[in-house]
N, C-alpha and C positions, 0 to 999 in steps of 0.2 A: 562101704562107700559105693562100690560098683552097683549094688542093688538100688541105691537111691537114684543114681544116674539113669538106670534102666527104667525105673518107675517114672522118673521125670520125663523121659523121652516118650514113653507110652502115654502119659497124661497129656502132654502137649499135643500129641497126634490126635487124641480123642476130643480135645476142646478147641481145635483150631477154628478160626472164623469161617473158613470155607466149609468145613464140615457142619458147623452150626447153621450156616445159611442153607446148605443143601438139604437139611432135614425139615426146613420150613415148608408150609403148604399154602397153596393159593387160597385166598378167602372168597374168591368169586368164581362162578362157573364159566365165565366168558372173559375174553380179553377186552371187550368194550364195557366200560364201567361208567355209570352216570354219577355226576356230582352236582351239588347245589351249594353256593356260597351264601350263608345267611348272616354274615357280618354286615351290619348296617353302615359302618364307617367306610369311606372310600379308601383309607390307608390300608386297613386289613383286607379289604376286597382285593387290593393290589398285591398284598403279601400272598394271599391264597392263589391268586391267578398266576403269580410267578412260580409258586410251588407246583401247581398243576402243569404249567408249561415245562418245568424241569423234568417231570416224569414223561410227558408226551414226547419230548425230544429224543428219548431212548427208542421210541417206536416199537415197544414190546407190548404194552397195554395202551388202550386209547381211552383217556378220561374225557367224557363228553358232558358238557354243561346241560342241565335241565332247569327249568324255571320252577318246577314243582318239588319242593323239599320232601313231600310225603312219598314221592316215587323214586327219589335219588338213592343210589346205592351208598353214597357217602355225602354227608352234610358237613360242610367246613364252616367253623365259626370260632369265636373267642369266648373266654370266660375271664372274670377278674383274676382269679387264682385257681390253678389246677392242683393245688396242694403245696406243701411247704417248699419243696425243691423240684417241682416237676414243670417241664416246659409245656407239656400238653397232657390231656387225658382223653380217653375215648369211651364210648358206650356202644353197645350193639343191641338192636331190637329185631324181633322177628315179626314183620308186619303180617296181619291177618289177610287171608284171601278166601273167597267163596270156594267151597269144595266141589261145586257143580251139581250137588244133589238137589232134589225138589224142595227140601226143607230150608235151603239157603243157609246152612250152617257155615261157620267160619273155621278155618284151620290156619295155623301159622306156616309161613314159608320155610323152606329148607335153608335158604341163604339169608343171612341177616343184613340189615341196613346199619351203617355205622355213622356215628357222629363224632367228629374230632373237634376238641375245644383247646385252642392255643391260649396259654396263660399270658395275659397282657401284663400282669404284675412282674412276672419273671423276665419277660422281654425288656421291660423298662428298667428293672433292677440291674440287669447286666449290660445296659446300654447297647443292646443289639440294634444294628441298623436294619433297613428293610430287607437287604439280601440275606443277612443272618437270620432274621425272623422267617423268611421264606425257606431258609435251610432247615429250620426246625419244623416248619410246615411240611417240607419234603420228607423229613424223617418220619413224621407222624403218618403221612400217606403211605410211605414204604412199609411201616408197621402194619397198617390196615391191609395193604396188598398181600401181606403174608411173610415179608422179610423179617428176620430176627436181628437183634442187636449184634454188632460186629466189633471186633477189636482191631480190624484193619483200618489204618489211618486213611486209606483211599476209599472210604465208604461213607455215604451220607448216614448210614445206620450206626456209625461209631458215635457213642455218647460222650466221648472225651472232649476236652477243650480244643482239640485239633481237628474236629470233624469237618468234613467237606460241606459246602453250602448247597450243593446240588448232587444228584445221583451221578455216579462215575461208571466207567467201563466195568469195574468190579460189581457194582450194583446191577448193571444191565445183564451181566452174565448170570447172576443169581436169579434175577427176575425171569430171564428166559427159561431157566430150569423149572421154575414154578408154573409158568403159563405155557410151556412148550406144546402140550397136546390139547389145549383148550380152543374152542371155536371163537371166532371174532365176534 
């Protein structure tokens, strides 16, 4: 019986939310990250603007809007459904750049551009209001920034029904760890 308790204590220490967050890595080489909202409806444009505002309030990274979706680090949009029970999905692409040689060959960049697609069907199915939808948008952005899911109820990265609608002090602390030594 004593061995089970010891293994349980060791296991809890290994999978605690703080440890899981600390092992995450920044997905961008700078603290300034460009985004583009490609949702055509005003409602979801507002949802995404609120989600971006939530992260910018922390003053760790700076999400800056760009009008050109092709140059944005993150494209924010919606999709009818992201899958059976998913609030969002995302994709990564490595845009080509000229390598500078005389033959004008293209290479892919080291850092990807991301596209986040929020599921309109799930948002409607669970009767989420605008703030709750922006909360899921904030979670998706946190995921792309490099944060991992958390079991901490005081985290926007908690996927339980008790999740926060905006990033918290807990999320700020973990984001600071990720982007600590990166240039603006």
